ROMI-979481 format. One record per residue: residue number from 1; residue in three letters; z negated, y negated, x negated of N, C-alpha, C, CB in turn. Coordinates in steps of 0.05 Angstrom, whole numbers, padded with zeros to 5 digits. Each point is the difference from the previous one (the first is absolute). Glycine has a CB too. Layout:
ROMI-979481
+------+------+--------+--------+--------+--------+--------+--------+--------+--------+--------+--------+--------+--------+
: resi : resn :    npz :    npy :    npx :   capz :   capy :   capx :    cpz :    cpy :    cpx :   cbpz :   cbpy :   cbpx :
+------+------+--------+--------+--------+--------+--------+--------+--------+--------+--------+--------+--------+--------+
:  NUM :  ALA :      Z :      Y :      X :      Z :      Y :      X :      Z :      Y :      X :      Z :      Y :      X :
...
+------+------+--------+--------+--------+--------+--------+--------+--------+--------+--------+--------+--------+--------+
end
This chain:
ROMI-979481
+------+------+--------+--------+--------+--------+--------+--------+--------+--------+--------+--------+--------+--------+
: resi : resn :    npz :    npy :    npx :   capz :   capy :   capx :    cpz :    cpy :    cpx :   cbpz :   cbpy :   cbpx :
+------+------+--------+--------+--------+--------+--------+--------+--------+--------+--------+--------+--------+--------+
:    1 :  MET :  00298 :  00006 :  00286 : -00030 :  00012 :  00010 : -00009 :  00009 : -00032 :  00011 :  00024 :  00060 :
:    2 :  ALA :  00010 : -00018 : -00076 : -00010 :  00007 : -00022 : -00005 : -00017 : -00023 :  00018 :  00034 :  00018 :
:    3 :  LEU : -00030 : -00062 : -00010 : -00005 : -00025 : -00013 : -00034 :  00004 :  00003 :  00050 : -00033 :  00015 :
:    4 :  TYR : -00055 :  00047 :  00014 : -00031 :  00000 :  00002 : -00020 :  00021 : -00019 :  00014 : -00016 :  00049 :
:    5 :  GLY :  00004 :  00028 : -00065 : -00013 :  00020 : -00019 :  00006 : -00013 : -00027 :  00007 :  00044 :  00029 :
:    6 :  ILE :  00008 : -00060 : -00040 : -00004 :  00000 : -00028 : -00027 : -00011 : -00010 :  00049 : -00004 :  00000 :
:    7 :  PRO : -00058 : -00022 :  00013 : -00026 : -00009 : -00020 : -00021 :  00023 :  00007 :  00005 : -00058 :  00001 :
:    8 :  TYR : -00007 :  00070 :  00028 : -00016 :  00024 :  00001 :  00000 :  00025 : -00027 :  00012 : -00011 :  00053 :
:    9 :  ALA :  00016 :  00013 : -00062 :  00002 :  00025 : -00008 : -00014 : -00011 : -00031 :  00047 :  00026 :  00033 :
:   10 :  TYR : -00043 : -00048 : -00046 :  00001 : -00024 : -00020 : -00038 : -00002 : -00003 :  00058 : -00033 :  00020 :
:   11 :  ALA : -00070 :  00025 :  00004 : -00020 :  00001 : -00001 : -00020 :  00024 : -00003 :  00019 : -00036 :  00019 :
:   12 :  THR : -00003 :  00067 : -00005 : -00022 :  00022 : -00010 :  00003 :  00015 : -00018 : -00009 :  00002 :  00034 :
:   13 :  SER :  00036 : -00005 : -00050 :  00010 :  00008 : -00024 : -00025 : -00001 : -00026 :  00052 : -00019 :  00021 :
:   14 :  THR : -00062 : -00012 : -00014 : -00027 : -00007 : -00021 : -00022 :  00008 :  00003 :  00015 : -00032 : -00006 :
:   15 :  GLU : -00029 :  00053 : -00017 : -00028 :  00009 :  00007 : -00015 : -00028 : -00014 :  00004 :  00063 : -00001 :
:   16 :  THR : -00027 : -00067 :  00022 : -00012 : -00039 : -00007 : -00028 :  00014 : -00002 :  00031 : -00049 :  00037 :
:   17 :  THR : -00044 :  00072 : -00039 : -00026 :  00001 :  00001 : -00007 :  00016 : -00015 : -00003 : -00012 :  00036 :
:   18 :  TYR : -00028 :  00007 : -00056 : -00003 :  00023 : -00022 : -00038 : -00013 :  00006 :  00062 :  00008 : -00048 :
:   19 :  GLN : -00073 :  00008 :  00025 : -00028 : -00007 : -00003 : -00007 : -00001 : -00021 : -00008 :  00015 :  00032 :
:   20 :  VAL : -00014 : -00036 : -00035 : -00011 : -00003 : -00020 : -00033 :  00005 : -00007 :  00042 : -00027 :  00004 :
:   21 :  THR : -00039 :  00034 : -00028 : -00044 :  00008 :  00001 : -00008 : -00008 : -00020 : -00007 :  00041 :  00019 :
:   22 :  GLY : -00014 : -00049 : -00015 : -00010 : -00026 : -00015 : -00024 :  00021 : -00017 :  00010 : -00053 :  00041 :
:   23 :  ALA : -00016 :  00031 : -00057 : -00021 :  00018 : -00026 : -00031 :  00009 :  00020 :  00019 : -00038 : -00055 :
:   24 :  THR : -00018 :  00058 :  00042 : -00032 :  00016 :  00010 : -00022 : -00009 : -00004 :  00015 :  00034 : -00007 :
:   25 :  VAL : -00030 : -00037 :  00026 : -00033 : -00014 :  00000 : -00008 :  00017 : -00010 : -00011 : -00025 :  00036 :
:   26 :  ILE : -00008 :  00027 : -00052 : -00032 :  00023 : -00006 : -00014 : -00019 :  00013 : -00003 :  00029 : -00050 :
:   27 :  LEU : -00023 : -00011 :  00067 : -00016 : -00004 :  00004 : -00028 :  00017 : -00004 :  00035 : -00024 :  00020 :
:   28 :  SER : -00048 :  00009 : -00042 : -00027 :  00021 : -00004 : -00020 : -00005 :  00018 :  00006 :  00003 : -00047 :
:   29 :  HIS : -00025 :  00002 :  00047 : -00023 :  00009 :  00020 : -00005 : -00035 :  00008 : -00027 :  00057 : -00024 :
:   30 :  ALA :  00016 : -00059 :  00047 :  00000 : -00016 :  00009 :  00009 : -00023 : -00002 : -00021 :  00024 :  00004 :
:   31 :  SER :  00052 : -00027 : -00001 :  00014 : -00030 : -00012 :  00018 :  00002 :  00027 :  00003 : -00002 : -00066 :
:   32 :  SER :  00012 : -00022 :  00065 :  00017 : -00005 :  00012 :  00023 : -00005 : -00008 : -00029 : -00008 :  00019 :
:   33 :  ASN :  00057 :  00005 : -00019 :  00018 : -00010 : -00007 :  00022 : -00007 :  00019 : -00018 :  00019 : -00036 :
:   34 :  SER :  00043 : -00031 :  00023 :  00019 : -00013 :  00013 :  00027 :  00006 : -00018 : -00035 : -00036 :  00022 :
:   35 :  ALA :  00057 :  00048 : -00006 :  00025 :  00009 : -00016 :  00024 : -00014 :  00021 : -00023 :  00051 : -00024 :
:   36 :  THR :  00042 : -00058 :  00014 :  00027 : -00010 :  00014 :  00024 :  00011 : -00008 : -00020 : -00039 :  00004 :
:   37 :  SER :  00038 :  00035 :  00010 :  00025 :  00020 : -00011 :  00019 : -00021 :  00020 : -00019 :  00065 : -00011 :
:   38 :  GLN :  00044 : -00075 :  00000 :  00018 : -00019 :  00000 :  00030 :  00006 : -00001 : -00035 : -00021 : -00018 :
:   39 :  CYS :  00051 :  00009 :  00042 :  00025 :  00009 :  00007 :  00013 : -00017 : -00031 : -00001 :  00005 :  00067 :
:   40 :  ASN :  00028 : -00003 : -00071 :  00019 : -00022 : -00006 :  00000 : -00027 :  00009 :  00020 :  00034 : -00002 :
:   41 :  ASN : -00010 : -00052 : -00012 : -00004 : -00033 :  00006 :  00027 :  00007 :  00028 : -00015 : -00038 : -00063 :
:   42 :  GLY :  00008 :  00021 :  00081 :  00022 :  00006 :  00021 : -00005 :  00017 :  00022 :  00026 : -00005 : -00033 :
:   43 :  ASP : -00031 :  00035 :  00024 : -00011 :  00019 :  00022 : -00029 : -00006 :  00019 :  00025 :  00031 : -00035 :
:   44 :  MET : -00019 : -00007 :  00054 : -00027 : -00002 :  00015 : -00011 :  00022 :  00002 :  00012 : -00033 :  00024 :
:   45 :  ALA : -00040 :  00032 : -00019 : -00012 :  00024 :  00005 :  00002 :  00009 :  00025 : -00026 : -00009 : -00030 :
:   46 :  THR :  00032 :  00045 :  00032 : -00005 :  00003 :  00024 : -00014 :  00018 :  00013 :  00029 : -00019 : -00006 :
:   47 :  GLY : -00054 :  00030 : -00007 : -00018 :  00014 : -00003 : -00015 :  00001 : -00031 :  00026 :  00021 :  00041 :
:   48 :  GLY : -00050 : -00002 : -00037 : -00007 :  00002 : -00024 : -00034 :  00024 :  00001 :  00031 : -00061 : -00011 :
:   49 :  GLY : -00034 :  00059 : -00005 : -00022 :  00016 :  00000 : -00019 :  00008 : -00034 :  00032 :  00019 :  00050 :
:   50 :  TYR : -00038 :  00006 : -00053 : -00018 :  00011 : -00025 : -00002 :  00021 : -00001 : -00021 : -00027 : -00002 :
:   51 :  LEU :  00020 :  00043 : -00024 : -00005 :  00024 : -00007 : -00025 :  00003 : -00017 :  00047 :  00007 :  00006 :
:   52 :  GLU : -00064 :  00008 :  00006 : -00023 : -00002 : -00014 : -00018 :  00032 : -00015 :  00001 : -00047 :  00037 :
:   53 :  THR : -00010 :  00052 : -00053 : -00011 :  00019 : -00010 : -00023 :  00002 :  00008 :  00024 : -00001 : -00031 :
:   54 :  TRP : -00037 :  00026 :  00039 : -00022 :  00010 :  00017 : -00001 :  00030 : -00005 :  00006 : -00036 :  00036 :
:   55 :  ASP : -00030 :  00045 : -00029 : -00006 :  00020 : -00003 : -00037 :  00011 :  00017 :  00043 : -00012 : -00047 :
:   56 :  ILE : -00028 :  00033 :  00063 : -00014 :  00005 :  00017 : -00035 : -00002 :  00003 :  00044 :  00023 : -00001 :
:   57 :  ASN : -00041 : -00014 : -00037 : -00035 :  00004 : -00002 : -00007 : -00025 : -00017 : -00006 :  00059 : -00002 :
:   58 :  LEU :  00032 : -00081 :  00000 : -00007 : -00024 : -00016 :  00000 : -00032 :  00019 :  00025 :  00032 : -00045 :
:   59 :  GLY : -00014 : -00028 :  00064 :  00001 : -00018 :  00024 :  00028 : -00017 : -00009 : -00060 : -00005 :  00014 :
:   60 :  TYR :  00067 : -00013 :  00012 :  00022 : -00018 : -00006 : -00013 : -00025 : -00001 :  00037 :  00026 :  00020 :
:   61 :  PRO : -00014 : -00048 : -00027 : -00009 : -00024 :  00003 :  00013 : -00016 :  00028 : -00008 :  00003 : -00055 :
:   62 :  ILE : -00009 : -00021 :  00060 : -00006 : -00014 :  00028 :  00021 : -00024 :  00002 : -00054 :  00010 : -00001 :
:   63 :  VAL :  00073 : -00001 :  00016 :  00024 : -00031 : -00002 : -00015 : -00012 :  00021 :  00057 :  00013 : -00013 :
:   64 :  VAL : -00064 : -00038 :  00001 : -00001 : -00029 :  00016 :  00026 : -00013 :  00005 : -00042 : -00009 : -00021 :
:   65 :  GLU :  00058 :  00016 :  00004 :  00021 : -00019 :  00010 :  00026 :  00011 :  00000 : -00026 : -00035 : -00015 :
:   66 :  SER :  00051 :  00037 :  00032 :  00020 :  00012 : -00017 :  00025 : -00022 :  00023 : -00025 :  00068 : -00023 :
:   67 :  HIS :  00037 : -00089 :  00015 :  00019 : -00011 :  00015 :  00013 : -00014 : -00025 : -00023 : -00005 :  00052 :
:   68 :  SER :  00052 : -00010 : -00032 :  00023 : -00011 : -00017 : -00013 : -00030 :  00002 :  00048 :  00035 :  00011 :
:   69 :  PHE : -00037 : -00047 : -00033 : -00009 : -00029 :  00000 :  00032 : -00007 : -00017 : -00070 :  00000 : -00003 :
:   70 :  ASN :  00064 : -00036 :  00015 :  00028 : -00016 : -00012 : -00006 : -00009 : -00032 :  00013 : -00023 :  00053 :
:   71 :  SER : -00005 :  00030 : -00066 :  00001 : -00023 : -00025 :  00008 : -00029 :  00005 :  00012 :  00038 : -00025 :
:   72 :  PRO : -00023 : -00056 :  00007 :  00000 : -00022 :  00005 :  00024 : -00013 :  00004 : -00037 :  00003 : -00019 :
:   73 :  ALA :  00063 :  00011 :  00005 :  00025 : -00011 :  00002 :  00022 :  00021 :  00022 : -00012 : -00022 : -00055 :
:   74 :  SER : -00009 :  00034 :  00069 :  00013 :  00013 :  00020 : -00005 : -00005 :  00026 :  00002 :  00029 : -00029 :
:   75 :  THR :  00008 : -00030 :  00057 :  00004 : -00010 :  00029 : -00010 :  00021 :  00012 :  00038 : -00028 : -00003 :
:   76 :  PHE : -00034 :  00058 : -00014 :  00000 :  00024 :  00022 : -00018 :  00018 : -00018 :  00053 : -00003 :  00027 :
:   77 :  PRO : -00062 :  00022 : -00020 : -00014 :  00021 : -00012 :  00012 :  00009 : -00022 : -00016 :  00012 :  00038 :
:   78 :  ASN :  00009 : -00013 : -00071 :  00017 :  00016 : -00021 : -00018 :  00018 : -00014 :  00032 : -00035 : -00007 :
:   79 :  GLY : -00056 :  00041 :  00024 : -00024 :  00016 : -00029 : -00017 :  00008 :  00025 : -00007 : -00035 : -00058 :
:   80 :  TRP : -00007 :  00064 :  00041 : -00022 :  00009 :  00015 : -00027 :  00004 : -00019 :  00035 :  00024 :  00034 :
:   81 :  THR : -00052 : -00035 : -00024 : -00026 :  00002 : -00019 : -00030 :  00027 :  00020 :  00015 : -00071 : -00023 :
:   82 :  ILE : -00023 :  00071 :  00007 : -00019 :  00019 :  00002 : -00029 : -00008 : -00010 :  00038 :  00030 : -00002 :
:   83 :  THR : -00061 : -00025 :  00016 : -00028 : -00006 : -00009 : -00021 :  00025 :  00007 :  00012 : -00053 :  00009 :
:   84 :  ALA : -00019 :  00063 : -00028 : -00008 :  00026 :  00004 : -00040 : -00004 : -00012 :  00066 :  00029 : -00011 :
:   85 :  ILE : -00082 : -00013 :  00019 : -00031 : -00001 : -00011 :  00007 :  00030 :  00002 : -00038 : -00046 :  00019 :
:   86 :  ASN :  00015 :  00049 : -00052 : -00009 :  00039 : -00006 : -00026 :  00005 :  00002 :  00031 :  00009 : -00033 :
:   87 :  PRO : -00047 : -00005 :  00055 : -00023 :  00003 : -00004 : -00014 :  00024 : -00009 :  00006 : -00031 :  00029 :
:   88 :  TYR :  00018 :  00042 : -00042 : -00018 :  00033 : -00020 :  00005 : -00009 : -00022 :  00009 :  00046 :  00023 :
:   89 :  SER : -00028 : -00024 : -00040 : -00005 :  00001 : -00023 :  00026 :  00010 : -00018 : -00048 :  00005 :  00018 :
:   90 :  THR :  00064 :  00000 : -00012 :  00027 :  00009 : -00009 :  00024 : -00033 : -00002 : -00013 :  00060 :  00030 :
:   91 :  THR :  00029 : -00040 : -00043 :  00025 : -00026 : -00008 :  00015 :  00007 :  00019 :  00004 : -00008 : -00050 :
:   92 :  LEU :  00003 : -00009 :  00060 :  00025 :  00003 :  00021 :  00023 : -00017 : -00006 : -00032 :  00009 :  00035 :
:   93 :  SER :  00055 : -00013 : -00014 :  00031 : -00014 : -00015 :  00013 : -00004 :  00031 :  00013 :  00033 : -00059 :
:   94 :  LEU : -00001 : -00058 :  00059 :  00011 : -00002 :  00023 :  00039 : -00006 : -00016 : -00059 : -00024 :  00037 :
:   95 :  THR :  00079 :  00028 : -00026 :  00021 : -00020 : -00009 :  00015 : -00008 :  00022 :  00003 :  00018 : -00043 :
:   96 :  PRO : -00003 : -00046 :  00050 :  00011 : -00011 :  00020 :  00037 :  00005 :  00000 : -00048 : -00037 : -00001 :
:   97 :  TYR :  00063 :  00037 :  00021 :  00034 :  00005 :  00001 :  00005 : -00017 :  00022 :  00007 :  00052 : -00016 :
:   98 :  VAL :  00017 : -00063 :  00014 :  00012 : -00018 :  00019 :  00030 :  00012 :  00001 : -00032 : -00046 : -00011 :
:   99 :  MET :  00039 :  00037 :  00039 :  00023 :  00018 :  00017 :  00015 : -00032 : -00003 : -00024 :  00049 :  00042 :
:  100 :  CYS :  00048 : -00048 : -00058 :  00018 : -00030 :  00003 :  00023 :  00003 :  00011 : -00014 : -00018 : -00038 :
:  101 :  LEU :  00026 :  00003 :  00053 :  00021 : -00008 :  00009 :  00020 : -00024 : -00016 : -00029 :  00018 :  00041 :
:  102 :  THR :  00053 : -00013 : -00046 :  00019 : -00023 : -00015 :  00020 : -00008 :  00018 : -00004 :  00017 : -00045 :
:  103 :  PRO :  00008 : -00045 :  00055 :  00010 : -00001 :  00015 :  00034 : -00005 : -00007 : -00050 : -00009 :  00019 :
:  104 :  ILE :  00066 :  00018 : -00003 :  00019 : -00001 : -00001 :  00024 : -00017 :  00005 : -00024 :  00030 :  00000 :
:  105 :  THR :  00055 : -00036 : -00012 :  00006 : -00022 :  00014 :  00030 :  00012 :  00011 : -00031 : -00042 : -00031 :
:  106 :  VAL :  00031 :  00036 :  00061 :  00026 :  00010 :  00016 :  00009 : -00032 :  00006 : -00015 :  00054 :  00027 :
:  107 :  ALA :  00039 : -00053 : -00037 :  00018 : -00020 :  00004 : -00010 : -00029 : -00009 :  00016 :  00030 :  00037 :
:  108 :  GLY : -00028 : -00025 : -00060 : -00017 : -00034 : -00012 : -00026 : -00007 :  00018 :  00050 : -00026 : -00011 :
:  109 :  ILE : -00060 :  00056 :  00022 : -00028 : -00013 :  00016 : -00022 :  00019 : -00011 :  00024 : -00019 :  00049 :
:  110 :  GLY : -00042 :  00011 : -00057 : -00021 :  00018 : -00012 : -00010 :  00018 :  00019 : -00012 : -00033 : -00031 :
:  111 :  VAL :  00012 :  00059 :  00043 : -00021 :  00007 :  00022 : -00010 :  00029 : -00007 :  00022 : -00031 :  00039 :
:  112 :  PRO : -00051 :  00038 : -00035 : -00006 :  00024 : -00008 :  00012 :  00025 :  00016 : -00040 : -00025 : -00016 :
:  113 :  GLN :  00050 :  00057 :  00003 :  00006 :  00016 :  00010 :  00004 :  00004 :  00031 : -00016 :  00007 : -00040 :
:  114 :  PHE : -00013 : -00008 :  00048 :  00000 :  00016 :  00020 :  00005 : -00017 :  00024 : -00027 :  00033 : -00023 :
:  115 :  GLY :  00032 : -00063 :  00014 :  00008 : -00015 :  00023 :  00030 : -00009 :  00002 : -00046 : -00015 :  00000 :
:  116 :  SER :  00061 :  00035 : -00015 :  00029 : -00012 : -00016 :  00014 :  00017 :  00021 : -00006 : -00009 : -00062 :
:  117 :  MET :  00002 :  00028 :  00092 :  00014 :  00001 :  00011 :  00014 : -00014 :  00015 : -00018 :  00025 : -00010 :
:  118 :  TYR : -00014 : -00043 :  00027 :  00008 : -00027 :  00015 :  00024 : -00017 : -00014 : -00049 : -00003 :  00015 :
:  119 :  LEU :  00043 : -00007 : -00033 :  00015 : -00020 : -00013 :  00032 :  00015 : -00005 : -00050 : -00024 : -00027 :
:  120 :  ALA :  00050 :  00046 :  00020 :  00027 :  00015 : -00003 :  00013 : -00005 :  00024 : -00014 :  00035 : -00028 :
:  121 :  ILE :  00004 : -00025 :  00054 :  00012 : -00010 :  00027 :  00002 : -00023 :  00001 : -00012 :  00028 :  00020 :
:  122 :  VAL :  00002 : -00049 : -00019 :  00003 : -00020 : -00001 :  00018 : -00011 : -00016 : -00035 :  00004 :  00015 :
:  123 :  LEU :  00043 : -00005 : -00038 :  00020 : -00009 : -00022 :  00030 :  00013 :  00007 : -00042 : -00001 : -00038 :
:  124 :  GLY :  00033 :  00033 :  00040 :  00028 :  00017 :  00017 :  00013 : -00022 :  00015 : -00023 :  00049 :  00011 :
:  125 :  ALA :  00003 : -00060 :  00014 :  00015 : -00006 :  00031 :  00006 : -00031 : -00019 : -00033 :  00030 :  00059 :
:  126 :  LEU :  00024 : -00037 : -00072 :  00013 : -00034 : -00011 :  00018 : -00004 : -00014 : -00033 : -00013 : -00002 :
:  127 :  VAL :  00038 :  00048 : -00012 :  00031 : -00007 : -00020 :  00021 :  00015 :  00021 : -00018 :  00005 : -00061 :
:  128 :  TYR :  00007 :  00007 :  00083 :  00028 :  00019 :  00009 :  00002 : -00029 :  00021 : -00006 :  00072 : -00003 :
:  129 :  PHE : -00017 : -00095 :  00013 :  00011 : -00022 :  00009 :  00018 : -00014 : -00009 : -00031 :  00002 :  00011 :
:  130 :  VAL :  00021 : -00009 : -00030 :  00018 : -00016 : -00033 :  00033 :  00005 :  00006 : -00043 :  00017 : -00045 :
:  131 :  ILE :  00047 :  00007 :  00038 :  00025 :  00019 :  00000 :  00016 : -00002 :  00022 : -00024 :  00030 : -00023 :
:  132 :  ALA :  00011 : -00017 :  00056 :  00009 :  00002 :  00019 :  00015 : -00036 :  00004 : -00038 :  00049 :  00014 :
:  133 :  ARG :  00019 : -00069 : -00017 :  00013 : -00030 :  00003 :  00031 : -00006 : -00014 : -00053 : -00017 : -00003 :
:  134 :  ARG :  00037 :  00025 : -00022 :  00026 : -00015 : -00022 :  00022 :  00023 :  00009 : -00030 : -00023 : -00054 :
:  135 :  ASN :  00035 :  00043 :  00062 :  00014 :  00019 :  00009 :  00014 : -00012 :  00029 : -00032 :  00037 : -00026 :
:  136 :  ALA :  00015 : -00039 :  00036 :  00013 : -00021 :  00025 :  00013 : -00020 : -00004 : -00030 :  00009 :  00019 :
:  137 :  ARG :  00026 : -00031 : -00033 :  00016 : -00024 : -00009 :  00022 :  00011 : -00002 : -00029 : -00025 : -00024 :
:  138 :  VAL :  00027 :  00040 : -00005 :  00029 :  00011 : -00017 :  00019 :  00006 :  00024 : -00024 :  00028 : -00046 :
:  139 :  SER :  00019 : -00006 :  00067 :  00017 :  00009 :  00013 :  00005 : -00021 :  00019 : -00011 :  00044 : -00010 :
:  140 :  GLY :  00003 : -00072 :  00010 :  00001 : -00013 :  00024 : -00019 :  00008 :  00027 :  00047 : -00006 : -00020 :
:  141 :  ILE : -00062 :  00023 :  00023 : -00009 :  00005 :  00024 : -00030 : -00011 : -00002 :  00035 :  00040 :  00009 :
:  142 :  GLN : -00042 : -00053 :  00007 : -00026 : -00023 :  00010 : -00011 :  00009 :  00016 :  00016 : -00035 : -00004 :
+------+------+--------+--------+--------+--------+--------+--------+--------+--------+--------+--------+--------+--------+
end
């Protein structure tokens, strides 16, 4: 039974999430602009958003897009993009950020950390089954 916990203990001991903050976008009067923030190669985006500068007397940017995207080399979302409009006479700014997840390897298989518990149970059961079969043959019990 102890074998069930070995892959899971390994998987949960590795921190795999991080945040990437992109370059700040300056929005002058009556302009629009876009900005992106991207995870490291091979990592996936789990969420994102933006930080905005605003003043109750000056206004705030109107965000028309805020969503994840796939870079051309990726099959899953690995970045965040924002597009905003500044209808006010003051200069405003937005800074995109993305929350990223690095896949980890459990028994040679790359998995995201949040799914590792289920994989660990399967791998633990498989290892237990193999060892039990091997011990049964050694002792002559079939």
